[in-house]
C-alpha positions as CSV (number, residue, x, y, z in Angstrom):
1,X,103.7,106.0,260.9
2,X,106.0,108.9,261.8
3,X,103.9,109.9,264.8
4,X,103.8,106.3,266.0
5,X,107.6,106.0,265.7
6,X,108.0,109.2,267.7
7,X,105.7,108.0,270.3
8,X,107.6,104.7,270.7
9,X,110.9,106.5,271.0
10,X,109.5,108.9,273.6
11,X,107.9,106.1,275.6
12,X,111.2,104.2,275.8
13,X,113.2,107.3,277.0
14,X,112.5,107.0,280.7
15,X,113.6,103.4,280.8
16,X,116.8,104.2,279.0
17,X,117.4,107.1,281.5
18,X,117.2,104.6,284.4
19,X,119.9,102.4,283.0
20,X,123.4,102.8,284.5
21,X,125.7,104.6,282.1
22,X,128.5,102.4,280.7
23,X,132.0,103.6,281.4
24,X,133.6,105.4,278.5
25,X,136.4,103.6,276.6
26,X,139.8,104.9,277.6
27,X,141.6,105.7,274.4
28,X,144.9,107.2,273.2
29,X,146.4,108.4,269.9
30,X,149.7,107.1,268.7
31,X,151.2,109.3,266.0
32,X,149.6,112.6,264.9
33,X,151.0,113.2,261.4
34,X,148.1,111.8,259.4
35,X,145.6,114.3,257.9
36,X,142.6,112.6,259.6
37,X,143.9,112.9,263.2
38,X,142.1,116.2,264.0
39,X,138.8,114.9,262.8
40,X,139.1,111.6,264.7
41,X,140.2,113.3,267.9
42,X,137.2,115.6,267.7
43,X,134.9,112.6,267.0
44,X,136.1,111.0,270.2
45,X,136.1,114.1,272.3
46,X,132.5,114.8,271.2
47,X,131.3,111.3,272.1
48,X,130.3,110.2,275.6
49,X,131.6,106.8,274.6
50,X,135.3,107.8,274.9
51,X,137.8,109.3,277.3
52,X,140.9,110.4,275.4
53,X,143.7,109.7,277.9
54,X,146.6,111.0,275.9
55,X,148.6,111.2,272.8
56,X,152.1,110.4,271.6
57,X,154.0,112.0,268.8
58,X,157.7,111.0,268.5
59,X,158.5,113.9,266.2
60,X,159.3,117.0,268.2
61,X,158.4,119.5,265.5
62,X,155.0,117.9,264.8
63,X,154.3,117.7,268.5
64,X,154.9,121.4,269.0
65,X,152.6,122.1,266.1
66,X,149.9,119.9,267.6
67,X,150.3,121.6,271.0
68,X,149.2,124.9,269.4
69,X,146.0,123.3,268.1
70,X,143.1,124.2,270.5
71,X,141.7,120.7,270.1
72,X,144.9,119.2,271.6
73,X,144.9,121.5,274.6
74,X,144.2,119.5,277.6
75,X,145.4,116.3,276.0
76,X,148.2,114.7,278.0
77,X,151.4,114.0,276.0
78,X,152.9,110.6,276.7
79,X,155.9,108.7,275.8
80,X,155.4,105.6,273.6
81,X,156.3,103.1,276.3
82,X,154.1,104.9,278.8
83,X,151.1,104.9,276.4
84,X,151.5,101.2,275.5
85,X,152.2,100.2,279.0
86,X,149.1,101.8,280.6
87,X,146.8,98.9,281.4
88,X,143.8,101.3,281.6
89,X,144.0,102.3,277.9
90,X,141.8,99.9,276.0
91,X,142.0,101.4,272.5
92,X,144.9,103.0,270.6
93,X,144.2,105.1,267.4
94,X,147.2,105.1,265.1
95,X,147.3,108.3,263.0
96,X,150.9,108.2,261.8
97,X,152.5,108.6,258.4
98,X,151.8,105.6,256.2
99,X,155.2,103.9,256.6
100,X,154.9,104.1,260.4
101,X,151.4,102.5,260.5
102,X,152.4,98.9,260.5
103,X,155.3,99.2,263.1
104,X,153.0,101.2,265.4
105,X,150.1,98.8,264.8
106,X,152.2,95.8,265.7
107,X,153.2,97.4,268.9
108,X,149.6,98.2,269.8
109,X,148.5,94.6,269.2
110,X,151.6,93.2,271.0
111,X,150.6,95.4,274.0
112,X,147.2,93.7,274.1
113,X,145.2,96.8,273.1
114,X,142.4,97.2,270.5
115,X,143.5,99.1,267.4
116,X,142.1,101.7,265.0
117,X,144.5,101.9,262.1
118,X,144.7,104.5,259.4
119,X,144.2,103.5,255.8
120,X,146.0,102.3,253.7
121,X,148.1,100.5,256.3
122,X,150.9,99.3,254.0
123,X,151.7,98.5,250.4
124,X,152.5,94.9,251.5
125,X,150.1,92.0,252.0
126,X,152.1,89.6,254.2
127,X,152.8,92.1,257.0
128,X,149.2,93.2,257.1
129,X,147.9,89.6,257.1
130,X,150.2,88.8,260.0
131,X,148.8,91.8,262.0
132,X,145.2,90.8,261.3
133,X,145.9,87.2,262.4
134,X,147.6,88.3,265.6
135,X,144.7,90.5,266.4
136,X,142.3,87.7,265.7
137,X,144.3,85.3,267.8
138,X,144.3,87.7,270.8
139,X,140.6,88.6,270.2
140,X,141.5,92.2,269.8
141,X,139.4,94.5,267.6
142,X,141.0,95.9,264.5
143,X,139.2,98.7,262.7
144,X,140.5,100.3,259.5
145,X,140.0,104.0,258.8
146,X,138.2,104.1,255.5
147,X,136.1,107.2,255.5
148,X,132.8,106.3,253.9
149,X,131.8,103.1,255.5
150,X,129.0,104.8,257.5
151,X,128.0,107.4,255.0
152,X,124.2,107.5,255.1
153,X,123.7,108.1,251.4
154,X,126.2,105.5,250.3
155,X,124.5,103.0,252.7
156,X,121.1,103.9,251.3
157,X,122.4,103.3,247.7
158,X,123.8,100.0,248.7
159,X,120.5,99.1,250.4
160,X,118.7,99.9,247.2
161,X,121.0,97.7,245.2
162,X,120.7,94.8,247.6
163,X,116.9,95.0,247.7
164,X,116.6,95.0,243.9
165,X,115.1,98.5,243.8
166,X,117.6,99.5,241.0
167,X,117.1,96.3,239.1
168,X,120.2,94.5,238.1
169,X,123.0,96.8,239.3
170,X,125.8,96.5,236.7
171,X,128.0,99.5,237.5
172,X,129.5,101.4,240.3
173,X,131.3,104.6,239.5
174,X,133.4,106.6,242.0
175,X,135.6,109.6,241.7
176,X,137.9,110.9,244.5
177,X,140.4,113.5,243.4
178,X,142.4,116.0,245.4
179,X,144.7,119.0,244.8
180,X,148.2,118.3,246.1
181,X,151.0,120.9,246.2
182,X,154.5,119.7,245.5
183,X,155.5,119.1,249.1
184,X,152.4,117.0,249.8
185,X,153.1,114.8,246.8
186,X,156.5,113.6,248.0
187,X,155.5,111.1,250.7
188,X,153.2,109.3,248.2
189,X,155.9,108.9,245.5
190,X,157.2,105.8,247.4
191,X,154.0,103.9,246.6
192,X,153.5,102.5,243.1
193,X,149.7,103.0,243.3
194,X,150.1,106.8,244.0
195,X,146.6,108.4,244.2
196,X,144.9,105.0,243.8
197,X,146.7,103.9,246.9
198,X,146.1,107.1,248.9
199,X,142.5,107.9,247.9
200,X,141.1,105.4,245.5
201,X,141.2,102.9,248.3
202,X,138.1,104.5,249.8
203,X,136.1,103.8,246.7
204,X,137.6,100.3,246.4
205,X,136.3,99.7,249.9
206,X,132.8,100.5,248.8
207,X,133.0,98.2,245.8
208,X,134.3,95.3,247.8
209,X,131.6,95.8,250.5
210,X,129.0,95.7,247.7
211,X,130.2,92.8,245.6
212,X,133.0,91.0,247.3
213,X,136.2,89.8,245.6
214,X,136.6,91.0,242.0
215,X,137.5,88.5,239.4
216,X,139.7,90.8,237.4
217,X,141.4,94.1,238.4
218,X,142.9,96.4,235.8
219,X,144.6,99.7,236.6
220,X,146.2,102.6,234.8
221,X,148.7,104.4,237.1
222,X,149.9,107.4,235.1
223,X,152.0,110.5,235.8
224,X,150.4,113.2,233.7
225,X,151.3,116.5,235.4
226,X,154.5,118.5,235.0
227,X,155.6,118.0,238.6
228,X,159.2,116.7,238.6
229,X,158.4,113.5,240.5
230,X,157.2,110.0,239.7
231,X,153.8,110.2,241.5
232,X,151.0,108.3,239.8
233,X,148.8,111.3,239.9
234,X,146.2,110.3,237.2
235,X,144.9,106.8,238.1
236,X,142.0,104.6,237.0
237,X,141.0,101.1,238.2
238,X,138.3,98.9,236.7
239,X,137.2,96.0,239.0
240,X,135.3,93.2,237.3
241,X,132.8,91.3,239.4
242,X,130.3,88.6,238.4
243,X,127.6,91.2,238.8
244,X,129.2,94.1,237.0
245,X,132.0,96.7,236.9
246,X,133.4,99.2,239.4
247,X,135.1,102.2,237.7
248,X,137.3,104.2,240.1
249,X,139.2,107.4,239.3
250,X,141.6,109.2,241.6
251,X,143.8,112.2,240.5
252,X,146.2,114.3,242.4
253,X,145.8,117.8,240.9
254,X,142.3,119.2,240.4
255,X,140.9,122.6,241.3
256,X,137.5,122.3,243.0
257,X,138.1,118.7,243.8
258,X,135.8,118.3,246.8
259,X,132.5,119.1,245.1
260,X,133.6,116.8,242.3
261,X,133.9,113.6,244.4
262,X,131.1,111.2,243.6
263,X,129.6,107.8,244.2
264,X,127.1,106.3,241.8
265,X,125.3,103.0,241.4
266,X,123.6,102.2,238.0
267,X,121.1,99.4,237.5
268,X,118.6,98.3,234.8
269,X,115.7,99.9,236.7
270,X,117.3,103.0,238.2
271,X,120.4,104.8,239.5
272,X,121.6,106.7,242.6
273,X,124.2,109.4,242.5
274,X,125.8,111.2,245.4
275,X,127.8,114.3,244.3
276,X,129.4,115.8,246.3
277,X,129.9,112.9,248.6
278,X,130.8,115.4,251.4
279,X,129.0,117.1,252.9
280,X,126.6,114.6,251.2
281,X,123.3,116.4,251.9
282,X,121.6,115.3,248.6
283,X,121.1,112.0,246.9
284,X,119.8,111.9,243.3
285,X,117.6,108.9,242.7
286,X,116.1,108.0,239.4
287,X,113.7,105.0,239.0
288,X,111.5,103.6,236.2
289,X,108.9,102.7,238.8
290,X,108.3,103.5,242.5
291,X,110.3,101.1,244.7
292,X,111.1,101.0,248.3
293,X,110.8,104.5,249.8
294,X,111.4,106.2,246.4
295,X,108.9,107.4,243.8
296,X,109.1,106.9,240.0
297,X,111.2,109.3,238.0
298,X,114.0,111.6,239.2
299,X,114.0,112.9,242.7
300,X,116.4,114.6,245.2
301,X,116.6,113.0,248.6
302,X,117.8,115.4,251.3
303,X,120.1,114.1,254.1
304,X,121.8,115.8,257.0
305,X,125.5,116.6,256.5
306,X,127.6,113.5,256.7
307,X,130.4,113.9,259.2
308,X,133.4,111.6,259.0
309,X,134.4,109.2,261.7
310,X,131.3,109.5,263.9
311,X,129.8,106.2,262.7
312,X,133.2,104.4,262.8
313,X,133.8,105.3,266.4
314,X,130.1,104.5,267.3
315,X,130.5,101.0,265.9
316,X,133.9,100.6,267.7
317,X,132.4,101.6,271.0
318,X,129.4,99.3,270.5
319,X,131.8,96.4,269.8
320,X,134.0,97.2,272.8
321,X,131.3,97.7,275.3
322,X,129.2,94.7,274.3
323,X,132.0,92.3,273.5
324,X,130.8,92.0,269.9
325,X,132.5,91.9,266.5
326,X,132.9,95.0,264.4
327,X,130.7,95.6,261.4
328,X,133.7,94.8,259.2
329,X,135.4,91.5,260.0
330,X,139.0,90.4,260.0
331,X,138.4,88.5,256.7
332,X,136.8,91.6,255.1
333,X,139.9,93.7,256.0
334,X,142.1,91.0,254.4
335,X,140.1,90.9,251.2
336,X,140.0,94.7,251.0
337,X,143.8,95.0,251.5
338,X,144.3,92.4,248.8
339,X,142.0,94.2,246.4
340,X,143.7,97.6,247.0
341,X,147.1,96.1,246.3
342,X,145.8,94.5,243.1
343,X,144.5,97.9,242.0
344,X,147.9,99.4,242.9
345,X,149.8,96.7,240.9
346,X,151.6,95.6,244.0
347,X,150.3,92.0,243.7
C-alpha cells in the first residue's frame, strides 16, 4: 500500500508542475505585541502562499524592539491608515494586546479585508458577535488564532473518537499551564477568567470541536500564589456534554510547564494521550482490541514535530485562493466564544 501511494504521488507530480502557480496572498500584520506574532510571521514568510507586504505597530517602543528582530528585517513599516487603505492587501493578521484586538479587528473588516484575529478576542460576547456577523455579511473570512486546531496528534485522537475506535468516549482531559513572572501577569488581571481566559481557551476549543455546545459549565477561578495581584492563576473548568466531561486545567506558575501540557481522550475501549502536546512527537495509544490503524494494547505512535500556525495559514490560503469557507465556520467561532466566556464566568 505504501509503495502504491508513493507511485501515485510521483505520477501526479509532472501534472502539478505544469499548472500555473497561484498568486500569493498579500498580507500585513496589524499590532505586534502578542506573543504569537513572531511565529505567525515566520509561518507566512516560509510559505509560498503569502507575501507579507508590511506591518504596523502604533507603539514606538515596541516597534523599535521589533525592528531589531532579524525576522522583521526587510518588513516594511506602515501607518495604520496606509495599511488598511492599501487595496492590494487582502489579509490582515491582528497580533495586538488583547484589549486592542476588537478595535483593530473592526477596522480590518470595515476596510473590506479578510481577518486573522488572535485569541481570545475579548471578554465580551456582544461585540464579538457583531464582528462575526459583519464579516459574514461582507463575505470576509474570519479565522481565530487557537493554536492546536491543526495538531496532527490531536486530530488523530479526535478521529479515533469519532470512528468509535475508543469505544464510548466519556472524558477529555487537558492541561495547559505556564510560568509567568510578575510583569507578565499584570495585563491578564483585568480579565475575570485569568489563566482560563488566556490559555485554557485552547483546550476549550478542542472540547467544543469534539462535542459541540456543553450543557453545563462549571469553573473554579482561584488566586493561589503569593503574587500581590488578583490574577486567577489556578483555574479549573468542567464542561458537561451529553457524551461526557471535559476537564480543563490552566495555572500561571509552574516550573517545567511546557512538557507538562497534555491532551487526553478516554473511552470505554481505549484512550489516547499526547504529552507533551508540543513538540508533540509521540502519541500514547491504549486499546483493548486492534482498531483502525492501531494494534491492541499500549503503543507509542511517533509523529513529526508539530509546528504552530502552519496548518492555520495553509487552511486560510486554501479558502482565500479557492473562494471556499474556512474549516471553522462563523457559527463555530460564535459557539466557542460563548463557551470560553461561560468558563470564565463572564456570561
